C-alpha positions as CSV (number, residue, x, y, z in Angstrom):
1,M,11.2,7.4,14.3
2,L,7.4,7.9,14.7
3,P,5.0,5.0,14.4
4,L,2.8,4.9,11.3
5,S,-0.2,5.7,13.5
6,F,0.0,8.9,15.5
7,N,-2.0,11.8,16.9
8,K,-2.6,15.2,15.5
9,L,0.3,16.8,17.3
10,E,2.7,14.1,16.1
11,Q,1.4,14.5,12.6
12,E,2.0,18.3,12.7
13,K,5.6,17.7,13.9
14,L,6.0,15.2,11.1
15,I,4.7,17.6,8.5
16,Q,7.1,20.3,9.8
17,A,10.0,17.9,9.6
18,V,9.0,17.0,6.0
19,I,8.9,20.7,5.1
20,K,12.4,21.0,6.5
21,K,13.4,18.2,4.1
22,K,14.4,15.7,6.8
23,R,14.9,12.3,5.1
24,K,13.6,10.2,7.9
25,A,10.5,12.2,8.2
26,Q,9.9,12.0,4.5
27,L,10.2,8.2,4.7
28,V,7.7,8.0,7.6
29,F,5.3,10.3,5.8
30,Y,5.7,8.3,2.6
31,R,5.1,4.9,4.3
32,K,2.1,6.3,6.2
33,Y,0.2,7.6,3.1
34,F,1.5,5.4,0.3
35,G,-1.2,2.8,0.7
36,L,-4.0,5.4,0.7
37,L,-2.8,7.1,-2.4
38,M,-2.0,3.8,-4.1
39,S,-5.5,2.4,-3.5
40,F,-6.9,5.6,-5.0
41,A,-4.5,5.7,-8.1
42,Y,-5.1,2.0,-8.8
43,K,-8.7,2.8,-9.8
44,Y,-7.3,4.7,-12.8
45,F,-4.6,2.3,-13.9
46,N,-4.7,-1.3,-15.0
47,N,-1.4,-2.3,-13.4
48,E,0.4,-1.6,-10.1
49,A,3.5,-0.2,-11.7
50,D,1.7,2.6,-13.5
51,A,-0.3,3.4,-10.3
52,A,2.9,3.4,-8.2
53,A,4.7,5.7,-10.7
54,I,1.9,8.2,-10.4
55,V,1.8,8.0,-6.7
56,N,5.6,8.5,-6.4
57,T,5.4,11.6,-8.6
58,A,2.4,12.8,-6.6
59,F,4.5,12.5,-3.5
60,L,7.1,14.7,-5.0
61,K,4.5,17.4,-5.6
62,I,3.1,16.9,-2.1
63,F,6.5,17.3,-0.6
64,D,7.2,20.4,-2.7
65,N,3.8,22.0,-1.7
66,L,3.4,20.8,1.9
67,N,4.3,24.2,3.2
68,K,1.0,25.4,1.5
69,Y,-1.1,22.9,3.4
70,N,-3.5,24.2,6.0
71,T,-2.9,22.0,9.1
72,A,-6.4,22.9,10.4
73,S,-8.0,20.6,7.8
74,P,-7.3,16.9,7.3
75,I,-4.3,16.1,5.1
76,E,-5.8,13.1,3.2
77,P,-8.3,15.0,1.0
78,W,-5.5,17.6,0.2
79,M,-3.2,14.8,-0.9
80,K,-5.9,13.1,-2.8
81,R,-6.6,16.3,-4.7
82,I,-3.0,16.7,-5.7
83,T,-2.9,13.0,-6.8
84,I,-6.1,13.5,-8.9
85,N,-4.7,16.6,-10.5
86,H,-1.5,14.8,-11.3
87,I,-3.4,11.9,-12.9
88,I,-5.4,14.3,-15.0
89,D,-2.2,16.0,-16.1
90,E,-0.8,12.6,-17.1
91,F,-3.9,11.8,-19.1
92,R,-3.6,15.1,-21.0
93,K,0.1,14.7,-21.5
94,N,-0.2,11.1,-22.8
95,K,-3.3,12.0,-24.8
96,K,-5.3,9.1,-23.3
97,F,-8.5,10.8,-24.1
98,T,-8.3,11.0,-27.9
99,E,-11.5,9.0,-28.1
100,T,-14.5,11.2,-28.8
101,F,-18.0,9.9,-28.6
102,I,-21.2,11.8,-28.8
103,D,-24.4,10.0,-27.6
104,K,-27.5,11.4,-29.2
105,G,-30.9,10.0,-28.2
106,E,-31.2,7.2,-25.7
107,E,-32.1,8.8,-22.3
108,S,-30.7,7.1,-19.3
109,N,-32.8,4.5,-17.7
110,K,-33.1,5.2,-13.9
111,K,-34.1,1.7,-13.2
112,N,-30.9,0.3,-14.7
113,E,-28.8,2.8,-12.7
114,T,-30.5,1.7,-9.5
115,D,-30.0,-2.0,-10.4
116,I,-26.3,-1.4,-10.9
117,N,-26.0,0.3,-7.5
118,I,-27.8,-2.6,-5.7
119,V,-25.6,-5.1,-7.4
120,E,-22.4,-3.1,-6.6
121,L,-23.2,-3.3,-2.9
122,E,-23.2,-7.1,-3.1
123,I,-19.8,-7.4,-4.8
124,E,-16.5,-7.2,-3.0
125,E,-14.3,-4.2,-3.6
126,E,-11.6,-6.1,-5.4
127,N,-14.2,-7.6,-7.8
128,I,-15.4,-4.1,-8.6
129,S,-11.8,-3.0,-9.3
130,A,-11.4,-6.0,-11.6
131,L,-14.6,-5.1,-13.4
132,L,-13.5,-1.5,-13.8
133,N,-10.3,-2.7,-15.4
134,C,-12.3,-4.4,-18.1
135,L,-13.5,-1.0,-19.3
136,P,-11.6,1.0,-21.9
137,N,-9.2,3.4,-20.2
138,A,-10.9,6.6,-21.2
139,T,-14.3,5.3,-20.2
140,K,-13.0,3.9,-16.9
141,N,-11.3,7.1,-16.0
142,V,-14.3,9.3,-16.7
143,F,-16.5,6.9,-14.8
144,C,-14.2,6.9,-11.8
145,L,-14.0,10.7,-11.7
146,Y,-17.8,10.9,-12.0
147,A,-19.2,8.0,-10.0
148,I,-16.4,7.4,-7.4
149,D,-14.7,10.7,-6.9
150,G,-17.9,12.8,-7.3
151,Y,-16.9,15.2,-10.1
152,S,-19.7,16.7,-12.2
153,H,-19.7,16.4,-16.0
154,K,-18.9,20.1,-16.2
155,E,-15.9,19.6,-14.0
156,I,-14.7,16.6,-16.0
157,T,-15.1,18.5,-19.3
158,E,-12.9,21.3,-17.9
159,L,-10.3,18.9,-16.4
160,L,-10.0,16.6,-19.4
161,S,-10.7,19.0,-22.2
162,I,-13.5,16.8,-23.6
163,S,-17.1,17.8,-24.5
164,Y,-19.9,17.5,-22.0
165,E,-21.6,14.9,-24.3
166,T,-18.4,12.9,-24.4
167,S,-18.2,12.8,-20.6
168,K,-21.9,11.8,-20.3
169,W,-21.3,9.1,-23.0
170,H,-18.4,7.6,-21.1
171,V,-20.4,7.3,-17.9
172,K,-23.4,5.9,-19.7
173,E,-21.2,3.4,-21.6
174,A,-19.4,2.4,-18.4
175,R,-22.7,1.7,-16.7
176,K,-23.9,-0.3,-19.6
177,K,-20.8,-2.4,-19.8
178,L,-20.6,-2.8,-16.0
179,K,-24.2,-4.0,-15.9
180,V,-23.4,-6.7,-18.5
181,L,-20.3,-7.7,-16.5
182,L,-22.1,-7.6,-13.2
183,N,-24.9,-9.8,-14.6
184,K,-22.2,-12.3,-15.9
185,H,-20.5,-12.2,-12.5
186,Q,-23.9,-12.9,-10.7
187,E,-24.6,-15.8,-13.0
188,L,-21.2,-17.3,-12.2
189,I,-21.5,-17.0,-8.4
190,G,-25.1,-18.2,-8.5
């Protein structure tokens, strides 16, 4: 059995063994990448069980499509993309985005956005995850897609079948709520 840390040649051999449906190779592959995908999926779900269920199903899709992967490029972004697509499919299927908000007026305040970014740098990652979990699910998920994963509002509207204004509202609402939560957090820690 290969160690969980190995070079490019060993990784290519592992991928070929997974494509051939060798159980031991699948287990090594799963163990190697589970933590990576779990940390990513956990941003979108409030509990570990839901995130793990998504990751496990994403692994099935990864295993089924591994023969389509181009070994010349890194595998992690490819797997992340499959996981994101699966998360989006689940949101659509479960209708988690039934909330529709349209924000008219109020232009974003660039100073507030900058303040949030500075404060975020001062807070540990697990505290940020806890703060994100305080947001409503739809708002948290749109915010994560936009601010963390780098999707544009246009891409989010296409992926989630929501309006452009709704996407912008969720991001703005998340920033507003996170700012309040961050200020409370800063007051608590001094």
